[in-house]
Biopython code that builds the backbone (N, CA, C, O; Angstrom):
import numpy as np
from Bio.PDB.StructureBuilder import StructureBuilder

atoms = [
    (1, "MET", "N", (103.921, 98.450, 118.399)),
    (1, "MET", "CA", (105.037, 99.173, 118.290)),
    (1, "MET", "C", (105.347, 100.232, 117.787)),
    (1, "MET", "O", (105.111, 100.354, 116.585)),
    (2, "THR", "N", (105.963, 101.335, 118.497)),
    (2, "THR", "CA", (106.139, 102.657, 118.498)),
    (2, "THR", "C", (107.480, 102.952, 118.143)),
    (2, "THR", "O", (108.487, 102.252, 118.256)),
    (3, "LYS", "N", (107.308, 104.311, 117.612)),
    (3, "LYS", "CA", (108.996, 104.519, 116.701)),
    (3, "LYS", "C", (109.924, 104.487, 117.885)),
    (3, "LYS", "O", (111.041, 104.055, 117.600)),
    (4, "ALA", "N", (109.744, 104.840, 119.159)),
    (4, "ALA", "CA", (110.863, 104.425, 120.112)),
    (4, "ALA", "C", (111.217, 102.859, 119.928)),
    (4, "ALA", "O", (112.373, 102.437, 119.957)),
    (5, "ASP", "N", (110.325, 102.229, 119.778)),
    (5, "ASP", "CA", (110.521, 100.600, 120.178)),
    (5, "ASP", "C", (111.272, 100.424, 118.868)),
    (5, "ASP", "O", (112.159, 99.574, 118.951)),
    (6, "ILE", "N", (111.146, 101.013, 117.665)),
    (6, "ILE", "CA", (111.940, 100.558, 116.553)),
    (6, "ILE", "C", (113.177, 101.165, 116.422)),
    (6, "ILE", "O", (114.054, 100.613, 115.758)),
    (7, "VAL", "N", (113.390, 102.385, 117.049)),
    (7, "VAL", "CA", (114.680, 102.665, 117.574)),
    (7, "VAL", "C", (115.514, 102.212, 118.005)),
    (7, "VAL", "O", (116.705, 102.367, 117.735)),
    (8, "ASN", "N", (114.808, 101.286, 119.089)),
    (8, "ASN", "CA", (115.298, 100.663, 120.225)),
    (8, "ASN", "C", (116.082, 99.760, 119.422)),
    (8, "ASN", "O", (117.280, 99.775, 119.141)),
    (9, "GLU", "N", (114.762, 98.644, 118.983)),
    (9, "GLU", "CA", (115.616, 97.462, 118.068)),
    (9, "GLU", "C", (116.610, 97.229, 117.157)),
    (9, "GLU", "O", (117.493, 96.377, 117.062)),
    (10, "ILE", "N", (116.192, 98.400, 116.353)),
    (10, "ILE", "CA", (117.133, 98.585, 115.298)),
    (10, "ILE", "C", (119.028, 99.045, 116.159)),
    (10, "ILE", "O", (120.106, 98.653, 115.714)),
    (11, "ALA", "N", (118.882, 99.662, 117.024)),
    (11, "ALA", "CA", (120.109, 100.040, 117.542)),
    (11, "ALA", "C", (120.621, 98.541, 118.463)),
    (11, "ALA", "O", (121.782, 98.384, 118.838)),
    (12, "LYS", "N", (119.820, 97.814, 118.644)),
    (12, "LYS", "CA", (119.970, 96.516, 119.372)),
    (12, "LYS", "C", (120.822, 95.526, 118.403)),
    (12, "LYS", "O", (121.956, 95.115, 118.648)),
    (13, "THR", "N", (120.222, 95.296, 117.517)),
    (13, "THR", "CA", (120.594, 94.642, 116.060)),
    (13, "THR", "C", (121.853, 94.962, 115.495)),
    (13, "THR", "O", (122.686, 94.249, 114.934)),
    (14, "THR", "N", (121.825, 96.374, 115.795)),
    (14, "THR", "CA", (123.086, 96.919, 114.232)),
    (14, "THR", "C", (124.189, 97.605, 115.475)),
    (14, "THR", "O", (125.288, 97.929, 115.024)),
    (15, "GLY", "N", (124.018, 97.789, 116.646)),
    (15, "GLY", "CA", (124.977, 98.698, 117.115)),
    (15, "GLY", "C", (125.194, 100.082, 117.096)),
    (15, "GLY", "O", (126.113, 100.651, 117.685)),
    (16, "ILE", "N", (124.126, 100.740, 116.246)),
    (16, "ILE", "CA", (124.605, 102.231, 115.780)),
    (16, "ILE", "C", (123.906, 103.084, 117.133)),
    (16, "ILE", "O", (123.066, 102.605, 117.895)),
    (17, "ASP", "N", (124.336, 104.106, 117.187)),
    (17, "ASP", "CA", (123.512, 104.714, 118.347)),
    (17, "ASP", "C", (122.237, 105.246, 118.022)),
    (17, "ASP", "O", (121.987, 105.490, 116.841)),
    (18, "LYS", "N", (121.286, 105.488, 119.027)),
    (18, "LYS", "CA", (119.791, 106.027, 119.059)),
    (18, "LYS", "C", (119.912, 107.026, 118.057)),
    (18, "LYS", "O", (119.604, 106.822, 116.883)),
    (19, "GLN", "N", (120.283, 107.929, 118.423)),
    (19, "GLN", "CA", (120.131, 109.422, 117.857)),
    (19, "GLN", "C", (120.536, 109.143, 116.251)),
    (19, "GLN", "O", (119.873, 109.870, 115.511)),
    (20, "SER", "N", (121.225, 108.493, 115.724)),
    (20, "SER", "CA", (121.385, 108.366, 114.054)),
    (20, "SER", "C", (120.129, 107.786, 113.978)),
    (20, "SER", "O", (119.327, 108.280, 113.185)),
    (21, "ILE", "N", (119.771, 106.733, 114.718)),
    (21, "ILE", "CA", (118.956, 106.006, 113.939)),
    (21, "ILE", "C", (117.575, 106.613, 113.952)),
    (21, "ILE", "O", (116.722, 106.304, 113.120)),
    (22, "LEU", "N", (117.388, 107.449, 114.879)),
    (22, "LEU", "CA", (115.996, 108.148, 115.114)),
    (22, "LEU", "C", (115.916, 109.493, 114.095)),
    (22, "LEU", "O", (114.814, 109.985, 113.852)),
    (23, "THR", "N", (116.792, 109.893, 113.681)),
    (23, "THR", "CA", (117.178, 110.919, 112.606)),
    (23, "THR", "C", (116.931, 110.388, 111.393)),
    (23, "THR", "O", (116.172, 111.018, 110.656)),
    (24, "THR", "N", (117.477, 109.196, 110.948)),
    (24, "THR", "CA", (117.104, 108.162, 109.901)),
    (24, "THR", "C", (115.688, 107.864, 109.760)),
    (24, "THR", "O", (115.013, 107.941, 108.733)),
    (25, "VAL", "N", (115.385, 107.570, 110.741)),
    (25, "VAL", "CA", (113.887, 107.149, 110.873)),
    (25, "VAL", "C", (113.064, 108.160, 110.421)),
    (25, "VAL", "O", (112.273, 107.888, 109.518)),
    (26, "GLU", "N", (113.100, 109.245, 110.867)),
    (26, "GLU", "CA", (112.177, 110.243, 110.710)),
    (26, "GLU", "C", (112.493, 111.223, 109.366)),
    (26, "GLU", "O", (111.667, 111.916, 108.772)),
    (27, "ALA", "N", (113.871, 111.081, 109.076)),
    (27, "ALA", "CA", (113.989, 111.246, 107.328)),
    (27, "ALA", "C", (113.251, 110.325, 106.351)),
    (27, "ALA", "O", (112.779, 110.692, 105.275)),
    (28, "PHE", "N", (113.212, 109.174, 106.818)),
    (28, "PHE", "CA", (112.210, 108.261, 106.035)),
    (28, "PHE", "C", (111.006, 108.475, 106.283)),
    (28, "PHE", "O", (110.327, 108.274, 105.276)),
    (29, "MET", "N", (110.384, 108.809, 107.205)),
    (29, "MET", "CA", (109.029, 109.247, 107.303)),
    (29, "MET", "C", (108.761, 110.458, 106.650)),
    (29, "MET", "O", (107.750, 110.475, 105.949)),
    (30, "GLU", "N", (109.393, 111.403, 106.718)),
    (30, "GLU", "CA", (109.351, 112.669, 106.014)),
    (30, "GLU", "C", (109.638, 112.719, 104.586)),
    (30, "GLU", "O", (109.032, 113.605, 103.983)),
    (31, "THR", "N", (110.387, 112.012, 103.929)),
    (31, "THR", "CA", (110.311, 111.623, 102.522)),
    (31, "THR", "C", (109.133, 110.839, 102.329)),
    (31, "THR", "O", (108.496, 111.221, 101.348)),
    (32, "VAL", "N", (108.600, 109.813, 102.971)),
    (32, "VAL", "CA", (107.430, 109.118, 102.292)),
    (32, "VAL", "C", (106.472, 109.937, 102.196)),
    (32, "VAL", "O", (105.815, 109.897, 101.155)),
    (33, "LYS", "N", (106.056, 111.061, 103.399)),
    (33, "LYS", "CA", (104.752, 112.121, 103.486)),
    (33, "LYS", "C", (104.717, 113.036, 102.423)),
    (33, "LYS", "O", (103.697, 113.511, 101.924)),
    (34, "ASN", "N", (106.162, 113.316, 102.020)),
    (34, "ASN", "CA", (106.191, 114.125, 101.095)),
    (34, "ASN", "C", (105.978, 113.939, 99.567)),
    (34, "ASN", "O", (105.599, 114.722, 98.696)),
    (35, "SER", "N", (106.356, 112.614, 99.539)),
    (35, "SER", "CA", (106.100, 111.901, 98.299)),
    (35, "SER", "C", (104.901, 111.661, 98.018)),
    (35, "SER", "O", (104.577, 111.620, 96.831)),
    (36, "LEU", "N", (103.934, 111.441, 99.050)),
    (36, "LEU", "CA", (102.479, 110.659, 98.575)),
    (36, "LEU", "C", (101.722, 112.398, 98.565)),
    (36, "LEU", "O", (100.747, 112.663, 97.861)),
    (37, "ALA", "N", (102.362, 113.357, 99.425)),
    (37, "ALA", "CA", (101.815, 114.598, 99.445)),
    (37, "ALA", "C", (101.825, 115.225, 97.775)),
    (37, "ALA", "O", (101.027, 116.020, 97.279)),
    (38, "LYS", "N", (102.857, 114.651, 97.223)),
    (38, "LYS", "CA", (102.937, 115.142, 95.592)),
    (38, "LYS", "C", (102.353, 114.244, 94.781)),
    (38, "LYS", "O", (102.503, 114.262, 93.559)),
    (39, "GLU", "N", (101.686, 113.444, 95.374)),
    (39, "GLU", "CA", (100.915, 112.347, 94.647)),
    (39, "GLU", "C", (101.663, 111.212, 94.083)),
    (39, "GLU", "O", (101.034, 110.469, 93.330)),
    (40, "GLU", "N", (103.010, 110.933, 94.343)),
    (40, "GLU", "CA", (104.061, 110.022, 94.096)),
    (40, "GLU", "C", (103.994, 108.647, 95.148)),
    (40, "GLU", "O", (104.047, 108.773, 96.371)),
    (41, "ASP", "N", (103.854, 107.174, 94.374)),
    (41, "ASP", "CA", (103.831, 106.349, 95.038)),
    (41, "ASP", "C", (105.201, 105.922, 95.660)),
    (41, "ASP", "O", (106.216, 106.381, 95.136)),
    (42, "VAL", "N", (105.320, 105.064, 96.756)),
    (42, "VAL", "CA", (106.386, 104.754, 97.147)),
    (42, "VAL", "C", (106.616, 103.310, 97.158)),
    (42, "VAL", "O", (105.835, 102.750, 97.927)),
    (43, "PHE", "N", (107.263, 102.675, 96.682)),
    (43, "PHE", "CA", (107.476, 101.192, 96.363)),
    (43, "PHE", "C", (109.010, 100.675, 97.349)),
    (43, "PHE", "O", (110.138, 101.165, 97.306)),
    (44, "LEU", "N", (108.435, 99.410, 98.266)),
    (44, "LEU", "CA", (109.739, 99.093, 99.074)),
    (44, "LEU", "C", (109.385, 97.706, 98.646)),
    (44, "LEU", "O", (108.340, 97.187, 99.037)),
    (45, "ARG", "N", (110.362, 96.987, 97.724)),
    (45, "ARG", "CA", (110.418, 95.807, 97.090)),
    (45, "ARG", "C", (110.615, 94.860, 98.215)),
    (45, "ARG", "O", (111.707, 94.898, 98.782)),
    (46, "GLY", "N", (109.739, 94.036, 98.613)),
    (46, "GLY", "CA", (109.766, 92.889, 99.621)),
    (46, "GLY", "C", (109.308, 93.347, 101.084)),
    (46, "GLY", "O", (109.551, 92.703, 102.105)),
    (47, "PHE", "N", (108.417, 94.887, 101.016)),
    (47, "PHE", "CA", (108.083, 94.966, 102.058)),
    (47, "PHE", "C", (106.581, 95.670, 101.943)),
    (47, "PHE", "O", (105.762, 95.288, 102.779)),
    (48, "GLY", "N", (106.214, 96.524, 101.114)),
    (48, "GLY", "CA", (104.939, 96.686, 100.205)),
    (48, "GLY", "C", (105.198, 98.273, 99.952)),
    (48, "GLY", "O", (106.219, 98.926, 100.165)),
    (49, "SER", "N", (103.664, 98.766, 99.314)),
    (49, "SER", "CA", (103.710, 100.060, 98.727)),
    (49, "SER", "C", (103.186, 100.986, 99.570)),
    (49, "SER", "O", (102.326, 100.602, 100.365)),
    (50, "PHE", "N", (103.589, 102.353, 99.565)),
    (50, "PHE", "CA", (102.389, 103.222, 100.353)),
    (50, "PHE", "C", (102.104, 104.220, 98.951)),
    (50, "PHE", "O", (102.855, 104.887, 98.240)),
    (51, "ILE", "N", (100.958, 104.017, 98.947)),
    (51, "ILE", "CA", (100.298, 104.937, 97.531)),
    (51, "ILE", "C", (99.097, 105.759, 98.027)),
    (51, "ILE", "O", (98.569, 105.695, 99.138)),
    (52, "VAL", "N", (98.819, 106.423, 97.144)),
    (52, "VAL", "CA", (97.922, 107.633, 97.103)),
    (52, "VAL", "C", (96.230, 106.938, 96.467)),
    (52, "VAL", "O", (96.086, 106.342, 95.399)),
    (53, "LYS", "N", (95.622, 107.107, 97.031)),
    (53, "LYS", "CA", (94.055, 106.612, 96.767)),
    (53, "LYS", "C", (93.272, 107.800, 96.479)),
    (53, "LYS", "O", (93.499, 108.867, 97.051)),
    (54, "LYS", "N", (92.174, 107.621, 95.436)),
    (54, "LYS", "CA", (91.299, 109.118, 95.297)),
    (54, "LYS", "C", (89.951, 108.580, 95.895)),
    (54, "LYS", "O", (89.508, 107.487, 95.542)),
    (55, "ARG", "N", (89.368, 109.306, 96.731)),
    (55, "ARG", "CA", (88.271, 109.207, 97.301)),
    (55, "ARG", "C", (87.321, 109.757, 96.139)),
    (55, "ARG", "O", (87.653, 110.850, 95.680)),
    (56, "ALA", "N", (86.209, 109.163, 95.613)),
    (56, "ALA", "CA", (85.294, 110.054, 94.646)),
    (56, "ALA", "C", (84.204, 111.003, 95.975)),
    (56, "ALA", "O", (83.811, 110.699, 97.101)),
    (57, "GLN", "N", (84.042, 112.224, 95.095)),
    (57, "GLN", "CA", (82.511, 112.767, 95.785)),
    (57, "GLN", "C", (81.688, 112.014, 96.131)),
    (57, "GLN", "O", (81.394, 111.022, 95.464)),
    (58, "LYS", "N", (81.150, 112.309, 97.221)),
    (58, "LYS", "CA", (80.029, 111.633, 97.889)),
    (58, "LYS", "C", (79.042, 112.862, 98.671)),
    (58, "LYS", "O", (79.313, 114.025, 98.970)),
    (59, "THR", "N", (78.054, 112.219, 98.813)),
    (59, "THR", "CA", (76.886, 112.671, 99.542)),
    (59, "THR", "C", (76.601, 112.106, 100.811)),
    (59, "THR", "O", (76.289, 110.922, 100.938)),
    (60, "ALA", "N", (76.716, 113.093, 101.983)),
    (60, "ALA", "CA", (76.703, 112.467, 102.959)),
    (60, "ALA", "C", (75.497, 113.221, 103.838)),
    (60, "ALA", "O", (75.270, 114.395, 103.545)),
    (61, "ARG", "N", (74.759, 112.633, 104.841)),
    (61, "ARG", "CA", (73.813, 113.404, 105.615)),
    (61, "ARG", "C", (74.025, 113.307, 107.063)),
    (61, "ARG", "O", (74.400, 112.275, 107.621)),
    (62, "ASN", "N", (73.656, 114.928, 107.924)),
    (62, "ASN", "CA", (73.497, 114.795, 109.264)),
    (62, "ASN", "C", (72.147, 114.714, 109.611)),
    (62, "ASN", "O", (71.283, 115.576, 109.453)),
    (63, "ILE", "N", (72.040, 113.565, 110.115)),
    (63, "ILE", "CA", (70.555, 113.204, 110.628)),
    (63, "ILE", "C", (70.198, 114.049, 111.781)),
    (63, "ILE", "O", (69.006, 114.335, 111.890)),
    (64, "SER", "N", (70.962, 114.462, 112.591)),
    (64, "SER", "CA", (70.436, 115.274, 113.584)),
    (64, "SER", "C", (69.508, 116.814, 113.091)),
    (64, "SER", "O", (68.385, 117.201, 113.414)),
    (65, "LYS", "N", (70.507, 117.385, 112.235)),
    (65, "LYS", "CA", (70.104, 118.616, 111.428)),
    (65, "LYS", "C", (69.215, 118.476, 110.326)),
    (65, "LYS", "O", (68.718, 119.502, 109.863)),
    (66, "ASN", "N", (68.875, 117.137, 109.728)),
    (66, "ASN", "CA", (68.196, 117.044, 108.419)),
    (66, "ASN", "C", (68.862, 117.766, 107.555)),
    (66, "ASN", "O", (68.207, 118.644, 106.993)),
    (67, "THR", "N", (70.319, 117.629, 107.190)),
    (67, "THR", "CA", (70.794, 118.272, 106.112)),
    (67, "THR", "C", (71.677, 117.622, 105.471)),
    (67, "THR", "O", (72.194, 116.787, 106.213)),
    (68, "THR", "N", (72.201, 117.609, 104.176)),
    (68, "THR", "CA", (72.716, 117.026, 103.089)),
    (68, "THR", "C", (74.124, 117.763, 103.095)),
    (68, "THR", "O", (74.180, 118.988, 102.986)),
    (69, "LEU", "N", (75.028, 117.134, 103.200)),
    (69, "LEU", "CA", (76.622, 117.634, 102.825)),
    (69, "LEU", "C", (77.259, 117.067, 101.554)),
    (69, "LEU", "O", (76.977, 115.982, 101.046)),
    (70, "ILE", "N", (78.068, 117.867, 101.156)),
    (70, "ILE", "CA", (79.001, 117.137, 99.697)),
    (70, "ILE", "C", (80.359, 117.259, 99.812)),
    (70, "ILE", "O", (81.005, 118.306, 99.761)),
    (71, "ILE", "N", (80.901, 115.773, 100.022)),
    (71, "ILE", "CA", (81.959, 115.675, 100.649)),
    (71, "ILE", "C", (82.620, 115.600, 99.258)),
    (71, "ILE", "O", (82.272, 114.755, 98.434)),
    (72, "PRO", "N", (83.663, 116.586, 99.005)),
    (72, "PRO", "CA", (84.258, 116.736, 97.578)),
    (72, "PRO", "C", (85.444, 115.446, 97.578)),
    (72, "PRO", "O", (85.845, 114.795, 98.543)),
    (73, "GLU", "N", (85.858, 115.339, 96.043)),
    (73, "GLU", "CA", (87.024, 114.133, 95.712)),
    (73, "GLU", "C", (88.070, 114.651, 96.587)),
    (73, "GLU", "O", (88.277, 115.855, 96.734)),
    (74, "HIS", "N", (88.945, 113.409, 97.359)),
    (74, "HIS", "CA", (90.139, 113.682, 97.761)),
    (74, "HIS", "C", (90.799, 112.581, 97.803)),
    (74, "HIS", "O", (90.390, 111.495, 97.394)),
    (75, "ASN", "N", (92.376, 112.919, 98.548)),
    (75, "ASN", "CA", (92.968, 111.752, 98.378)),
    (75, "ASN", "C", (93.122, 111.250, 99.679)),
    (75, "ASN", "O", (92.864, 111.979, 100.637)),
    (76, "ILE", "N", (93.687, 109.568, 99.908)),
    (76, "ILE", "CA", (93.962, 109.075, 101.195)),
    (76, "ILE", "C", (95.152, 108.180, 100.954)),
    (76, "ILE", "O", (95.063, 107.460, 99.959)),
    (77, "PRO", "N", (96.336, 108.083, 101.737)),
    (77, "PRO", "CA", (97.154, 107.528, 101.941)),
    (77, "PRO", "C", (96.736, 106.273, 102.318)),
    (77, "PRO", "O", (95.756, 106.151, 103.052)),
    (78, "ALA", "N", (97.483, 105.127, 101.827)),
    (78, "ALA", "CA", (96.907, 103.667, 101.812)),
    (78, "ALA", "C", (98.346, 102.848, 101.957)),
    (78, "ALA", "O", (99.338, 103.505, 101.644)),
    (79, "PHE", "N", (98.542, 101.610, 102.357)),
    (79, "PHE", "CA", (99.557, 100.765, 102.439)),
    (79, "PHE", "C", (99.267, 99.190, 101.987)),
    (79, "PHE", "O", (98.851, 98.273, 102.695)),
    (80, "LYS", "N", (99.642, 99.178, 100.495)),
    (80, "LYS", "CA", (99.490, 97.786, 100.249)),
    (80, "LYS", "C", (100.713, 96.673, 100.428)),
    (80, "LYS", "O", (101.773, 96.867, 99.833)),
    (81, "PRO", "N", (100.547, 95.601, 101.196)),
    (81, "PRO", "CA", (101.979, 94.866, 101.537)),
    (81, "PRO", "C", (102.384, 94.126, 100.523)),
    (81, "PRO", "O", (101.400, 93.657, 99.950)),
    (82, "ALA", "N", (103.396, 93.799, 100.029)),
    (82, "ALA", "CA", (104.076, 92.953, 99.189)),
    (82, "ALA", "C", (103.675, 91.369, 99.389)),
    (82, "ALA", "O", (103.844, 90.847, 100.490)),
    (83, "LYS", "N", (103.251, 90.784, 98.518)),
    (83, "LYS", "CA", (103.129, 89.188, 98.517)),
    (83, "LYS", "C", (103.851, 88.258, 99.485)),
    (83, "LYS", "O", (103.337, 87.363, 100.155)),
    (84, "THR", "N", (105.345, 88.686, 99.435)),
    (84, "THR", "CA", (106.096, 87.565, 100.695)),
    (84, "THR", "C", (105.756, 88.411, 101.891)),
    (84, "THR", "O", (105.601, 87.660, 102.854)),
    (85, "PHE", "N", (105.592, 89.568, 102.192)),
    (85, "PHE", "CA", (105.049, 90.069, 103.223)),
    (85, "PHE", "C", (103.939, 89.414, 103.787)),
    (85, "PHE", "O", (103.909, 89.077, 104.970)),
    (86, "ALA", "N", (102.982, 89.210, 102.951)),
    (86, "ALA", "CA", (101.301, 89.302, 103.249)),
    (86, "ALA", "C", (101.532, 87.617, 103.844)),
    (86, "ALA", "O", (101.065, 87.189, 104.899)),
    (87, "GLU", "N", (102.438, 86.774, 102.781)),
    (87, "GLU", "CA", (102.353, 85.504, 103.346)),
    (87, "GLU", "C", (103.120, 85.199, 104.493)),
    (87, "GLU", "O", (102.877, 84.267, 105.259)),
    (88, "MET", "N", (104.294, 86.215, 104.621)),
    (88, "MET", "CA", (104.736, 85.706, 106.148)),
    (88, "MET", "C", (103.716, 85.746, 107.181)),
    (88, "MET", "O", (103.531, 84.757, 107.890)),
    (89, "LEU", "N", (103.006, 86.862, 107.329)),
    (89, "LEU", "CA", (101.821, 87.045, 108.023)),
    (89, "LEU", "C", (100.518, 85.896, 108.277)),
    (89, "LEU", "O", (99.784, 85.821, 109.262)),
    (90, "LYS", "N", (100.513, 85.128, 107.155)),
    (90, "LYS", "CA", (99.558, 84.160, 107.105)),
    (90, "LYS", "C", (99.693, 83.015, 108.170)),
    (90, "LYS", "O", (98.873, 82.098, 108.198)),
]
sb = StructureBuilder()
sb.init_structure("model")
sb.init_model(0)
sb.init_chain("A")
sb.init_seg("    ")
for serial, (resi, resn, name, xyz) in enumerate(atoms, 1):
    if name == "N":
        sb.init_residue(resn, " ", resi, " ")
    sb.init_atom(name, np.array(xyz, "f"), 0.0, 1.0, " ", f" {name:<3s}", serial, name[0])
structure = sb.get_structure()
């Protein structure tokens, strides 16, 4: 499902115009991205959590050049579904 599909589905069920819904969905996604960039987790009760995970520093190898690279510690975004949401999918 794409962002356009989500906007169409919400418009169909609520009767709100698509432009307002698109603006709201984009503002929501921007808010989540900004919060994660500040290393703040986002919790949506009954849906799940958008969290920031730290990846430890590691050593990688380039086999073709036979060199070793150090990949520094960095953050990655992750999503953890709520229990009720996960049980619904089972």
